[in-house]
N, C-alpha and C positions, 0 to 999 in steps of 0.2 A: 566721921563728921556727918551731921544730918544734912538733908537736902536744903533746909532753910539756911544753915550755916554756910554751905557751899555757895548759895546764891548771894549771901552777904559778902563772902570773900570775893566773888566776882565784882560786886558793886564797889568794894574797896580797891581792888586792882584797877578798875576802870575809872575810879574817882567820880562816880555818878550817883545822883539821887533819884534817877529814873526808876520807875517801877519795873523790876525784872521778874516779877512773880510768874510770868509765863514760862520761865525756865523750870519751874517746879514740876511741869508736865514731863520733863525728861527723867530718865532713870538716874539713880544715884551714880552709877558708873559713868554715864554720859556726862553728868555734871562734873565729876572728878576729872574726866578727860578734857573737858572744856577749860576748867581752871588751869590744868597743866599746860594746855596750848596757849592760853592767854599769858600765863607767867613766862613761858618760853619766849614768846614774841616780844613782850615788854622788855625782858632781859636783853634780847638781841638788839632792840632799838637803843636801849641805854648804852650798851657796849659800843655800838656804832657811833653814837654821839660823843663818847669819851675818847675815841681814837682819831 
């Protein structure tokens, strides 16, 4: 996945229209790690809300 697509994925997960282009300064591996961390946290919040 390209860095642009990773930033778009982050925007989707966060449900924001804010400009996150500053994230493009990160390395691809760092963006991938950030996406994984955000997804994990969101999943935990959703799981806590359903229990």
